[in-house]
C-alpha positions as CSV (number, residue, x, y, z in Angstrom):
1,R,23.1,95.9,-27.7
2,A,23.7,98.2,-30.6
3,Q,21.1,99.9,-32.8
4,L,22.7,99.6,-36.2
5,A,19.8,101.2,-38.1
6,P,16.2,102.3,-37.1
7,R,14.9,98.7,-37.6
8,L,18.2,96.7,-37.2
9,T,19.5,95.7,-33.8
10,M,22.6,93.7,-32.9
11,R,22.9,91.9,-29.6
12,A,25.9,90.1,-28.2
13,S,26.6,88.4,-24.9
14,Y,29.2,86.3,-23.0
15,G,28.9,84.5,-19.7
16,D,30.2,81.8,-17.4
17,G,27.7,79.6,-15.7
18,F,26.8,76.2,-14.4
19,R,23.8,73.8,-14.5
20,A,23.1,71.5,-11.6
21,P,21.8,68.1,-12.6
22,D,18.0,67.9,-12.5
23,F,15.8,65.5,-10.6
24,K,15.5,63.1,-13.6
25,E,19.3,62.9,-14.1
26,L,19.8,62.2,-10.4
27,F,17.0,59.8,-9.6
28,L,15.2,58.6,-12.7
29,F,14.6,54.9,-13.3
30,F,12.7,54.3,-16.5
31,Q,12.3,50.8,-18.1
32,N,11.0,50.3,-21.6
33,T,10.2,46.6,-21.7
34,N,8.9,46.7,-25.3
35,A,12.2,48.2,-26.6
36,G,14.3,46.3,-24.1
37,Y,16.3,49.1,-22.5
38,A,16.3,51.1,-19.2
39,V,17.6,54.6,-18.2
40,Q,18.7,55.3,-14.6
41,G,19.8,58.4,-12.8
42,N,23.1,58.9,-11.0
43,P,23.1,60.7,-7.6
44,D,26.8,61.3,-7.8
45,L,26.6,63.7,-10.8
46,Q,28.5,67.0,-10.6
47,P,27.2,70.3,-12.0
48,E,28.0,71.2,-15.6
49,H,30.2,74.3,-16.0
50,S,30.1,76.3,-19.2
51,T,31.1,79.5,-21.1
52,N,28.5,80.9,-23.5
53,A,28.9,83.4,-26.3
54,M,26.1,84.7,-28.6
55,L,25.7,87.1,-31.5
56,G,22.4,88.0,-32.9
57,L,20.8,90.4,-35.4
58,E,17.1,91.4,-35.5
59,W,15.1,93.3,-38.2
60,A,11.8,94.5,-36.7
61,T,8.8,96.4,-37.9
62,S,5.4,97.1,-36.4
63,G,4.0,94.0,-38.0
64,G,6.7,91.4,-37.3
65,Y,10.4,90.6,-37.1
66,L,13.2,88.5,-38.5
67,R,15.9,87.3,-36.1
68,A,19.1,85.3,-36.5
69,Q,21.2,84.1,-33.5
70,F,24.6,82.4,-33.5
71,F,25.9,80.7,-30.4
72,Q,28.8,78.7,-29.0
73,N,28.8,76.9,-25.7
74,T,31.8,75.1,-24.1
75,F,31.2,72.6,-21.3
76,T,33.1,70.8,-18.7
77,D,31.6,67.9,-16.8
78,F,28.6,68.0,-19.1
79,I,26.0,65.3,-18.5
80,E,25.4,62.6,-21.1
81,T,23.9,59.0,-21.0
82,E,26.3,56.2,-21.2
83,I,25.6,52.4,-21.4
84,V,26.6,50.7,-18.1
85,S,25.3,47.2,-18.6
86,A,27.4,44.2,-19.7
87,P,27.6,43.5,-23.5
88,N,25.4,40.4,-23.2
89,E,22.7,42.1,-21.1
90,A,19.8,44.3,-22.0
91,P,21.1,47.9,-22.4
92,V,21.0,50.1,-19.3
93,Y,21.9,53.8,-19.7
94,E,23.1,56.0,-16.8
95,Y,23.7,59.7,-16.7
96,Q,27.4,60.5,-16.4
97,N,29.7,63.5,-16.4
98,R,31.9,63.8,-19.5
99,D,35.3,65.5,-19.6
100,R,34.8,68.4,-22.0
101,G,32.9,69.4,-25.1
102,W,31.0,72.1,-27.0
103,T,27.8,72.8,-28.8
104,R,27.3,75.5,-31.4
105,G,24.6,76.4,-33.8
106,V,22.3,78.9,-35.3
107,E,18.7,79.8,-34.6
108,L,16.4,81.6,-37.1
109,E,13.1,83.1,-36.0
110,T,10.4,85.2,-37.7
111,A,6.9,86.4,-36.8
112,A,4.4,88.5,-38.7
113,N,0.8,89.7,-38.3
114,L,-1.4,87.8,-40.8
115,V,-4.1,90.6,-40.6
116,A,-3.4,94.3,-40.1
117,S,-5.2,94.4,-36.8
118,G,-2.7,91.9,-35.3
119,R,-5.6,89.6,-34.2
120,L,-4.0,86.8,-36.2
121,R,-0.2,86.2,-36.0
122,A,2.2,83.5,-37.1
123,E,5.6,82.6,-35.8
124,L,8.3,80.3,-37.2
125,G,11.6,79.2,-35.7
126,V,14.2,76.7,-36.8
127,S,17.6,75.7,-35.3
128,Y,20.6,73.7,-36.3
129,L,23.0,72.3,-33.6
130,E,26.5,70.8,-33.9
131,T,28.1,69.1,-30.9
132,R,31.4,67.5,-30.1
133,D,32.9,65.5,-27.2
134,E,36.6,66.7,-27.2
135,R,37.7,63.5,-25.5
136,S,36.6,61.2,-28.4
137,G,36.0,63.7,-31.2
138,L,32.4,62.4,-31.6
139,E,29.1,64.1,-31.4
140,L,27.2,64.2,-28.1
141,L,24.3,61.9,-27.4
142,G,20.8,63.1,-26.6
143,R,21.0,66.3,-28.6
144,P,19.0,66.7,-31.9
145,A,20.8,68.4,-34.7
146,R,17.6,70.0,-36.0
147,A,14.5,71.4,-34.4
148,G,11.6,73.7,-35.4
149,R,8.5,75.4,-34.3
150,L,5.5,76.8,-36.1
151,G,2.8,78.7,-34.2
152,V,-0.3,80.7,-34.9
153,Q,-2.0,83.0,-32.3
154,A,-5.5,84.4,-32.7
155,Q,-7.7,86.7,-30.7
156,L,-11.2,85.2,-30.5
157,P,-14.6,86.5,-29.5
158,F,-15.3,86.9,-25.7
159,A,-11.8,88.1,-25.2
160,L,-10.3,84.7,-25.7
161,R,-6.8,84.2,-27.0
162,S,-5.7,81.0,-28.6
163,S,-2.5,79.5,-29.9
164,V,-1.7,76.3,-32.0
165,T,1.9,75.3,-32.1
166,L,3.7,72.5,-34.0
167,V,6.9,71.5,-32.3
168,H,9.4,69.3,-34.2
169,T,12.4,67.6,-32.6
170,G,14.7,66.0,-35.1
171,R,16.4,62.6,-35.1
172,T,18.6,62.3,-32.0
173,P,21.7,60.1,-31.4
174,M,21.1,57.8,-28.4
175,Q,23.7,55.0,-28.4
176,R,27.3,54.4,-29.3
177,D,29.0,51.3,-30.7
178,D,31.1,49.7,-27.9
179,S,34.1,49.2,-30.1
180,T,34.3,52.2,-32.4
181,G,32.3,54.8,-30.3
182,A,30.3,55.8,-33.4
183,V,26.6,56.5,-33.0
184,S,24.7,53.2,-33.5
185,S,21.2,54.1,-32.5
186,Y,19.0,57.1,-33.0
187,R,15.7,58.2,-31.5
188,D,13.1,58.9,-34.1
189,A,12.1,62.5,-35.0
190,F,8.9,63.6,-33.2
191,T,6.4,66.3,-34.1
192,R,3.7,67.3,-31.6
193,V,0.8,69.7,-31.7
194,D,0.1,72.0,-28.7
195,L,-3.1,73.9,-28.2
196,R,-3.8,76.7,-25.6
197,F,-6.7,79.0,-24.8
198,A,-6.4,81.9,-22.3
199,R,-8.6,84.7,-21.0
200,S,-8.1,87.6,-18.6
201,L,-10.5,87.5,-15.7
202,P,-12.4,90.6,-14.3
203,L,-10.0,90.9,-11.4
204,A,-7.0,92.8,-12.7
205,G,-3.9,90.7,-13.1
206,L,-5.6,87.3,-13.2
207,E,-5.5,85.1,-16.3
208,L,-7.1,81.6,-16.7
209,S,-5.7,79.2,-19.4
210,L,-6.5,75.7,-20.6
211,G,-4.3,73.8,-22.9
212,A,-3.1,70.4,-24.2
213,D,0.5,69.5,-25.1
214,N,0.8,66.7,-27.7
215,L,-2.9,67.1,-28.6
216,L,-2.9,64.1,-31.0
217,D,-1.3,61.8,-28.3
218,R,1.7,60.8,-30.4
219,R,3.9,58.2,-28.7
220,P,7.2,57.7,-30.6
221,R,9.4,54.8,-29.9
222,E,12.6,55.1,-27.7
223,W,11.5,58.3,-25.9
224,A,12.2,57.9,-22.2
225,G,9.4,59.1,-19.9
226,F,5.8,60.1,-20.7
227,T,5.2,61.6,-24.1
228,G,1.5,61.2,-24.4
229,R,-1.2,63.9,-24.3
230,H,-0.9,66.3,-21.4
231,V,-4.0,68.4,-20.5
232,Y,-3.5,71.3,-18.1
233,T,-5.1,74.4,-16.7
234,T,-3.4,77.3,-15.0
235,L,-4.4,80.4,-13.0
236,T,-1.9,83.2,-13.2
237,Y,-1.7,86.5,-11.2
238,T,0.7,89.2,-12.4
239,L,1.6,92.0,-9.9
240,P,0.6,95.5,-11.2
241,G,4.2,96.7,-11.3
242,L,5.3,93.8,-13.5
243,R,2.7,94.1,-16.2
């Protein structure tokens, strides 16, 4: 981290790491009878290994900030879905380890108080991603090239805090042509609305929240798993030394 000017900060990082396959990638079995395909897990998956580099710049004031971040990730044994069914059968996809590849891109974020008191605040973020499978020279499946987020937070009467967020996931490559390897099928872009209310309780450190992800209950085609409305409530306690 370097302070280039009173309001301008540069951050850079480099790391080696791994990501173990998650429960879905190991044991999922999802069948979409309407679309005629299925996705299954693979209990023999190995962890992904990676190197990660990032360079970011941030311009910040008391009322907001503007941030740009550039990143490059190189993977070995990264996990991607591959079709495992016979050509004349309904497509079945399985999570597999790939040889080697990379992702790189840029993320832009900004936030600003819409009123001087800070009781109304907006945030905007967009990202662009480029991917490559070094074995084939083709883009990776399951990773959208574009994504975005627009959120507004407000402080309401009775000490309530609220947020409304639009989350956009761009069109995503999902299937390759068996002969050429080119992407032949895409998952539709999807925009959802998330809503959340929160309030601190009289006991210090406790917070109660109520929210709904995908408030409008949008259900796009070819999205594996549940994408409908998700209503939740949480009770959180923060230790005094961590506040």
